[in-house]
C-alpha positions in Angstrom: -19.2 -13.8 -11.9 -19.9 -15.5 -15.2 -20.9 -12.2 -16.7 -17.6 -10.6 -15.6 -15.7 -13.2 -17.6 -17.7 -12.5 -20.7 -17.3 -8.7 -20.2 -13.5 -9.0 -20.0 -13.4 -11.2 -23.1 -15.4 -8.5 -25.0 -13.1 -5.7 -23.7 -10.1 -7.6 -25.0 -11.6 -7.5 -28.4 -12.2 -3.8 -28.2 -8.6 -3.2 -27.1 -7.3 -5.0 -30.2 -9.6 -2.9 -32.4 -9.2 0.4 -30.6 -8.2 3.2 -33.0 -8.4 6.1 -30.5 -9.2 6.9 -26.9 -12.7 7.9 -27.9 -15.2 5.4 -26.6 -17.8 3.7 -28.7 -21.4 2.9 -27.6 -20.7 -0.8 -27.8 -17.6 -0.5 -25.6 -19.4 1.8 -23.2 -22.3 -0.7 -22.8 -19.9 -3.5 -21.9 -18.0 -1.3 -19.4 -21.3 -0.3 -17.8 -22.4 -3.9 -17.6 -19.1 -4.9 -16.0 -19.4 -2.1 -13.4 -23.0 -3.3 -12.6 -21.7 -6.9 -12.1 -18.9 -5.6 -9.8 -21.4 -3.5 -7.9 -23.8 -6.4 -7.5 -20.9 -8.4 -6.0 -20.2 -5.6 -3.6 -16.8 -5.0 -5.1 -17.4 -1.2 -5.0 -13.8 -0.1 -5.3 -13.3 -2.2 -8.5 -16.5 -0.8 -9.9 -15.4 2.8 -9.3 -12.2 2.1 -11.3 -14.3 1.0 -14.3 -16.8 3.8 -14.0 -14.0 6.5 -13.8 -12.6 5.0 -17.0 -15.9 5.4 -18.7 -16.1 9.0 -17.5 -12.6 9.8 -18.6 -13.2 8.2 -22.0 -16.5 10.1 -22.4 -14.6 13.4 -21.8 -12.3 12.4 -24.7 -15.2 11.8 -27.1 -17.1 14.6 -28.9 -20.3 15.2 -26.9 -22.5 15.7 -30.0 -23.2 12.0 -29.9 -26.8 11.5 -28.5 -26.1 8.5 -26.3 -22.8 9.9 -24.8 -24.3 12.2 -22.1 -26.7 9.6 -20.8 -23.8 7.1 -20.6 -21.6 9.6 -18.8 -24.4 10.5 -16.4 -25.0 6.9 -15.5 -21.3 6.3 -14.9 -21.1 9.3 -12.6 -24.2 8.3 -10.7 -23.0 4.8 -10.2 -19.5 5.9 -9.2 -21.0 8.2 -6.6 -23.3 5.5 -5.3 -20.4 3.1 -4.9 -18.5 5.7 -2.9 -21.5 6.1 -0.6 -21.7 2.3 -0.2 -18.1 2.5 1.1 -19.1 5.3 3.5 -17.2 8.0 1.6 -19.8 10.7 1.2 -17.1 13.4 0.6 -15.7 11.6 -2.5 -19.2 11.0 -3.7 -20.0 14.7 -3.6 -16.7 15.6 -5.4 -17.6 13.1 -8.2 -21.1 14.7 -8.6 -19.9 18.3 -8.4 -17.2 17.8 -10.9 -19.8 16.4 -13.3 -22.1 19.3 -12.5 -19.4 21.8 -13.4 -18.8 20.1 -16.7 -22.4 20.5 -17.8 -22.9 23.0 -20.5 -24.8 26.1 -19.7 -27.4 25.3 -22.4 -27.9 21.8 -21.0 -29.8 20.6 -18.0 -28.2 18.5 -15.4 -29.3 14.8 -15.4 -32.2 14.7 -12.8 -30.8 11.5 -11.2 -27.4 13.2 -10.7 -29.1 16.3 -9.4 -31.2 14.4 -6.9 -28.2 12.4 -5.7 -26.1 15.5 -5.3 -28.9 17.4 -3.6 -29.5 14.5 -1.1 -25.7 14.2 -0.5 -25.4 17.9 0.3 -28.4 17.7 2.6 -26.7 14.8 4.5 -23.5 16.8 4.7 -25.1 20.1 6.0 -27.8 19.0 8.5 -26.5 21.1 11.3 -26.2 24.4 9.4 -28.8 27.1 9.1 -31.6 27.0 6.5 -30.0 30.0 4.8 -26.7 28.1 4.3 -25.6 28.1 0.7 -25.2 24.3 0.5 -28.6 23.7 2.1 -30.3 26.0 -0.3 -28.5 24.4 -3.3 -29.6 21.0 -1.9 -33.2 22.0 -1.9 -33.0 23.4 -5.4 -31.5 20.2 -6.8 -34.0 18.0 -4.9 -36.9 20.1 -6.3 -35.5 19.7 -9.8 -35.3 15.9 -9.3 -38.7 15.8 -7.7 -40.3 17.6 -10.6 -38.6 15.2 -13.0 -40.1 12.2 -11.1 -36.9 10.2 -11.3 -37.1 8.7 -7.8 -39.7 8.7 -5.1 -36.9 9.1 -2.5 -36.0 12.6 -3.8 -39.6 13.6 -4.1 -40.3 12.4 -0.6 -37.3 14.1 1.0 -38.0 17.4 -0.8 -41.6 17.5 0.3 -40.7 16.4 3.9 -38.0 19.1 4.3 -40.3 21.8 2.9 -43.3 20.5 4.9 -45.6 20.0 2.0 -48.8 18.3 3.2 -50.9 15.5 1.6 -48.1 14.2 -0.6 -47.6 10.6 -1.9 -44.2 10.3 -3.4 -45.4 7.4 -5.7 -48.2 9.3 -7.3 -46.0 10.5 -10.2 -44.9 7.0 -11.1 -46.8 5.0 -13.6 -44.7 1.9 -13.0 -44.9 1.5 -9.2 -42.4 -1.5 -9.2 -39.8 0.5 -11.0 -40.3 3.4 -8.5 -39.7 1.1 -5.6 -36.7 -0.4 -7.2 -35.2 3.0 -7.9 -35.7 3.8 -4.2 -32.9 1.4 -3.4 -30.3 3.6 -5.3 -30.3 6.3 -2.6 -27.6 8.2 -0.8 -29.6 7.8 2.4 -28.7 4.1 2.7 -26.1 3.8 5.5 -22.8 2.2 4.4 -23.2 -0.2 7.3 -26.1 -1.8 5.6 -23.6 -4.0 3.8 -23.8 -6.1 7.0 -27.3 -6.9 6.0 -26.8 -7.1 2.2 -23.9 -9.6 2.6 -25.6 -12.9 3.5 -22.4 -14.2 5.2 -22.1 -11.1 7.4 -25.9 -11.2 8.1 -25.6 -14.8 9.3 -22.7 -14.0 11.5 -24.6 -11.2 13.1 -27.8 -13.1 13.7 -26.5 -16.7 14.2 -26.9 -16.5 18.0 -30.6 -15.8 17.7 -31.6 -19.4 17.1 -35.3 -18.8 17.9 -35.9 -17.2 14.5 -32.7 -17.5 12.5 -32.3 -20.8 10.5 -29.3 -23.0 11.4 -26.5 -22.4 9.0 -22.8 -22.8 8.2 -20.4 -20.6 6.3 -18.6 -22.8 3.7 -15.9 -23.8 3.1 -14.7 -22.3 6.5 -17.2 -24.4 8.6 -17.4 -27.5 6.5 -15.7 -29.6 9.2 -18.3 -28.5 11.8 -21.1 -29.3 9.4 -19.7 -32.8 8.8 -19.0 -33.4 12.5 -22.5 -32.3 13.7 -24.6 -33.8 11.0 -22.9 -36.6 9.1 -23.5 -39.2 11.8 -27.1 -38.4 12.6 -30.0 -40.6 11.4 -31.3 -39.6 8.0 -29.1 -36.5 8.0 -28.0 -37.4 4.6 -31.5 -36.6 3.3 -31.8 -33.3 5.2 -32.0 -30.4 2.7 -30.0 -27.3 2.8 -30.0 -24.1 0.8 -26.6 -22.8 -0.5 -26.5 -19.0 -1.1 -23.9 -16.7 -2.7 -22.9 -14.0 -0.2 -23.8 -11.3 -2.7 -26.6 -13.2 -4.4 -30.0 -11.6 -4.9 -33.4 -12.8 -6.2 -32.4 -16.4 -5.4 -29.9 -16.3 -8.3 -27.3 -19.0 -7.9 -29.1 -20.7 -4.9 -28.8 -24.5 -4.8 -30.8 -27.0 -2.8 -28.8 -30.0 -1.7 -28.8 -32.8 0.9 -26.1 -33.0 3.7 -24.3 -35.7 1.7 -24.3 -33.6 -1.4 -23.1 -30.5 0.4 -20.2 -32.4 2.0 -19.3 -33.9 -1.4 -19.1 -30.4 -2.9 -16.7 -29.4 -0.2 -14.7 -32.6 -0.1 -11.3 -32.0 1.6 -9.6 -33.7 -1.3 -10.5 -30.8 -3.5 -7.7 -28.4 -2.8 -9.4 -25.5 -4.6 -12.2 -25.4 -2.0 -10.3 -23.2 0.5 -9.9 -20.6 -2.2 -13.5 -20.4 -3.0 -15.6 -17.4 -2.1 -17.7 -18.1 1.0 -21.2 -19.4 0.7 -24.0 -19.5 3.3 -25.4 -23.0 3.8 -28.7 -22.8 5.7 -31.1 -25.6 6.7 -34.4 -25.4 4.9 -37.3 -24.9 7.2 -40.0 -27.5 6.7 -42.7 -27.0 5.6 -41.7 -23.9 3.7 -44.2 -21.0 3.6 -45.6 -20.8 0.0 -48.1 -18.6 -1.9 -49.9 -20.5 -4.6 -47.1 -23.1 -4.5 -44.3 -20.5 -5.0 -41.5 -19.2 -2.7 -41.9 -15.5 -2.1 -40.3 -12.6 -0.2 -41.6 -9.3 1.1 -39.7 -6.1 0.6 -40.8 -3.6 3.3 -39.5 0.0 3.3 -38.4 1.6 6.6 -37.0 5.0 7.3 -35.1 5.4 10.6 -34.3 8.7 12.2 -31.8 8.4 15.1 -32.2 10.6 18.2 -30.3 13.9 17.9 -30.3 17.4 16.4 -31.9 17.8 13.0 -32.4 20.7 10.6 -36.0 21.7 9.9 -37.6 24.7 8.1 -38.0 26.1 11.6 -34.3 25.7 12.4 -32.3 23.3 14.4 -34.4 21.0 16.7 -33.6 18.0 18.9 -35.9 15.1 18.3 -36.2 11.6 19.7 -35.5 8.5 17.5 -38.4 7.7 15.1 -39.2 4.8 12.7 -41.5 5.1 9.7 -42.9 2.1 7.9 -44.1 2.5 4.4 -47.7 1.5 3.8 -46.8 0.1 0.4 -44.2 -2.5 -0.4 -43.3 -5.3 -2.8 -44.1 -9.1 -2.9 -41.7 -11.0 -5.1 -42.7 -14.4 -6.3 -40.4 -17.2 -7.6 -40.9 -17.8 -11.4 -41.6 -21.5 -10.9 -43.4 -23.7 -8.4 -41.3 -24.7 -5.4 -39.7 -28.2 -5.5 -37.6 -29.8 -2.7 -35.7 -31.9 -5.2 -32.0 -31.5 -4.5 -29.1 -30.2 -6.6 -31.3 -27.9 -8.7 -30.4 -24.4 -9.6 -33.4 -22.3 -8.6 -32.7 -19.1 -10.5 
């Protein structure tokens, strides 16, 4: 959110100095950064508006500038991904195909864009025959992205569909962490996963399962319930809570506070509180699980195939639901030792 304010200030400066509709690299960098911030906050529709502006401005700029095509490709890829996150696969394909058509005959399509378009076409045509034009084009694009080693997802899907044996999609990647991170930018993520990515929605979905889900409150909406249930309890003022942004990631913006401090932050006398974006306030489980004194999280990759008809190289087949768990994953450590001192920003 703070970054968005700075991006808008910079863009105001560019507007005052703008001599033409042609975009400069500095302005493109700021616009891309703004779109990333919007995307991170799950404001996908707003991000698409910014990304389409970048695309339009790139079209109005001579394409003999070295950085321009890369900038344009990234804007298209992100706009398509945002459309997918909103569950609009059709619009995503249109964005990608329009960019593909604009590619010069003597220029190769960006491998990331090719992989995303190939994956999207594959999702759109699962019930058609293997000789279908869209299906064959999807395989061609996925093979191109796989050969370029831009994402393990595209390599894995291509080799899965073509039944290549003894294949590890991560073998082509020197930086295994970057490969895993890239796997998150995939058309195969269901739009409904926002219910997991949004911490407030996730809490609302799992709150009834008290055996494993920490006690929590959505603030400021449930501040009165927090005060009523905890303010009068013995030593509750010293009880520690974790406040999390609904779109936060990597612990950015998390705050540790006591019950008294939380209630003070959301004092009813502060009229602006009701307008604040919701935060999740969860009770910290004691003692916390640590590795070498640091908080940590595990990122495990799972692929779920629902029951139903699927397209294979042997034709259409009906299969039962299946879940595949990756044998490799990520362990992310906090950059500092854990401290239960309150009111500290733990970025």
